[in-house]
Residue, then its C-alpha position, 0 to 999 in steps of 0.5 A: x098650844x106650844x109657844x115660840x120656844x116649843x114649850x106648852x103654855x103653863x099660864x105665865x105670861x112670858x115675853x121674848x124681847x127683840x132689840x135693834x137700834x138706829x141713828x138719825x144724823x139729821x137730828x142727831x138722835x140715837x134710837x132703840x126699839x124694843x119689841x116684846x112678843x108674847x111667847x104664847x102667840x110667838x109662833x103664830x106671829x112668826x109664821x105670819x111674818x114669814x108667810x107674807x115674805x114667802x108670798x113674794x118669794x122672798x122667804x129667806x131674804x132680809x127686809x131692811x128699812x134702809x133699802x126701801x127705795x122703790x114704790x110698792x107699785x113699782x116692779x122693784x118695790x117688793x120689799x116695800x110691799x112686804x114691809x107695809x104688809x108687815x106694818x099692818x100685821x104688826x098693828x093688828x098684833x098691837x091691838x090684840x096685845x100680842x106684842x108691845x113696842x117701845x120707841x126710845x129716842x135719846x137726844x144727843x143734843x142735850x147730852x153731856x160728855x160724862x166720859x173722857x174715853x169710849x164716849x159713843x160705846x158708853x153712851x150707847x150702852x147706857x141708853x140701851x140700858x135705860x130704854x130696857x129698864x123703862x120699857x119693862x117697867x112701863x108695860x108692866x112685863x111679868x117675865x122676860x124669858x129670852x133677849x135677842x139683839x141685832x148684832x153690831x157695835x158693842x155686842x160684847x158690852x150689851x150682853x154683859x150689861x144685860x147679864x149685870x141687869x138680870x143679876x142685880x137690878x130686877x132682883x130676879x123679879x122680871x128677868x129671873x129666867x134669863x141666863x147666859x143661854x137665853x141672851x143672843x146677839x142675832x144677825x138680822x139676815x137669816x142666811x147669816x144667822x141660820x135662825x128664823x128669829x132673825x125675821x123679828x129683828x127685821x120687823x123691829x127694824x121696820x118699825x123703828x125706821x117708820x117711827x124714826x123717819x116720822x120725825x125727819x125730812x125724808x130723802x127724795x128717793x126714799x119712796x118706800x120708806x115714805x110709804x112705810x111712814x104713811x102707813x104707820x103715822x096715825x099711830x105715831x101721832x097718837x103718842x107724840x103728844x102727851x095728852x093723847x098718849x095718856x088716853x087709857x081708852x086707846x086700843x094701843x095704850x100700854x102696848x105702844x110707847x114713844x119716849x125721848x130723853x133727855x130734855x136740856x137739864x143740869x142732871x149730874x154724872x152721878x144721877x145720870x149713871x145711877x140705878x134709879x130710873x125714876x130719878x133719871x126720868x125726873x131729873x133728865x126729863x122723859x118726854x113725848x111731845x115732839x112734832x112729826x115732820x108733817x106736823x111741822x110742816x103744817x105748823x109752819x104753813x099756818x104761821x105764814x098765814x099771819 
């Protein structure tokens, strides 16, 4: 069976990584989503994503979380229907370990300004780097063969950062197949990129948006987005609590992960910019304990009873 890139399976566990990012101004968080797709099953996964869109005659249209305003049962709710079907399909892929998803939230409320210039760019790239390294370590990824990231701000710096990581950080253990030809900025719109792989970027966007909005109050007109949150909230609430997230018997263990960083801390600039991820996690405080918006409402409701 040929893999995502048309090669025969040689027994090596390879993953293609697809990345997207999002910001939440309400909570002042910056989010990165890392979707690892097993090359062996990548073609089957991609074909299923495309088939779901084609069923609604949306084969080459972009599905974007930000644009999901309409209810799935409304005449204009086709994109919402596709997004929800994608989420259920991706849930199955997570259960089968065909894909892995790492949700990394940077709490900008607790970040010191270690840079006098280009703060936004350097902060963005630094957290992209920390999330990339952490996700590969946490999931015990053997080989990342390709990296695709959504075109946007700081693409030049992001590509340079990935190349630096592949050359120095992992000592050719994890990213040894990565080279200049295997790192791609990719437009999420297939019509713009002329690549069917844009569907994976869209899938990351739907996953990222659904998890992100779980922690924020949805807008009154965000019906489609809220339906996506509802269809995935049970997985989110398995992993936003340290005790439940550490359950090795969970069918999503080492396949899905939520982590936030940093906690309020006195981490220094030298520590924050070091290459030692374990030290950064310890000093800056990686955590997953954070109530979803629904959990906050329930907690506040209980408090009013006393």
